[in-house]
C-alpha positions as CSV (number, residue, x, y, z in Angstrom):
1,M,82.8,-199.5,199.8
2,D,82.5,-197.9,203.2
3,N,83.7,-194.4,203.7
4,Y,83.6,-193.6,200.0
5,R,81.2,-191.6,197.9
6,H,80.3,-193.2,194.6
7,F,79.9,-191.2,191.4
8,R,78.5,-193.1,188.4
9,R,77.4,-192.1,184.8
10,D,75.5,-194.7,182.8
11,R,75.8,-195.1,179.1
12,Q,73.0,-193.1,177.3
13,G,71.2,-194.5,174.2
14,R,72.8,-197.9,174.3
15,Q,72.7,-201.0,176.5
16,G,75.4,-201.7,179.1
17,G,78.4,-199.7,180.0
18,W,79.1,-197.0,182.6
19,V,81.9,-195.2,184.3
20,A,82.4,-194.7,188.0
21,L,84.7,-193.0,190.5
22,C,84.9,-193.6,194.2
23,V,86.1,-190.7,196.4
24,G,86.8,-190.7,200.1
25,E,83.9,-189.2,202.2
26,W,86.4,-186.9,203.9
27,L,86.9,-184.9,200.7
28,D,84.5,-182.2,199.7
29,C,83.5,-183.0,196.2
30,M,80.7,-182.8,193.6
31,A,80.0,-184.3,190.1
32,L,80.2,-181.8,187.3
33,T,77.7,-181.7,184.4
34,V,78.9,-181.8,180.8
35,G,76.8,-180.6,177.8
36,D,76.8,-183.8,175.7
37,E,75.7,-187.2,177.1
38,T,76.8,-189.1,173.9
39,V,80.3,-189.8,175.4
40,E,80.6,-191.9,178.6
41,R,82.4,-189.4,180.8
42,L,82.3,-188.4,184.4
43,W,83.9,-185.3,185.9
44,V,84.3,-184.7,189.7
45,R,85.6,-181.6,191.3
46,M,87.4,-182.0,194.7
47,K,87.6,-178.9,196.8
48,G,91.1,-177.9,198.0
49,K,91.8,-177.2,201.6
50,V,92.6,-173.7,202.8
51,K,94.6,-171.8,200.1
52,K,94.8,-174.9,197.9
53,V,93.4,-175.3,194.4
54,D,90.5,-177.5,193.5
55,V,91.3,-180.7,191.6
56,V,89.1,-182.0,188.8
57,V,89.2,-185.7,187.9
58,G,87.7,-187.1,184.7
59,V,86.9,-190.7,183.8
60,Y,86.2,-191.7,180.2
61,C,85.2,-194.9,178.5
62,Q,85.6,-195.3,174.7
63,P,83.6,-198.3,173.3
64,L,85.3,-200.2,170.4
65,N,82.4,-199.6,168.1
66,Q,82.1,-195.9,168.7
67,D,81.2,-193.9,165.5
68,D,83.4,-191.1,164.1
69,D,81.2,-188.2,165.4
70,T,81.3,-189.5,168.9
71,D,85.0,-190.1,168.6
72,E,85.5,-186.4,167.9
73,L,83.4,-185.5,170.9
74,F,85.5,-187.9,173.0
75,Y,88.8,-186.4,171.9
76,N,87.7,-182.8,172.3
77,G,86.6,-183.4,175.9
């Protein structure tokens, strides 16, 4: 898509699957790193304009066959 930045996180350790987020190029933003790659998640921080707060947006995907340990990581963010 023109005029949008694409952020994508591929599934680690398994085939298929990913999460993505498209953000307008006019917004100052960056992908944030999370400590555990077991859970398919993507966090993007968008800088606020003058005297405005930053906004953080998260995208998650929970596969149907996800094990209990990964479920706990998923729900704890």
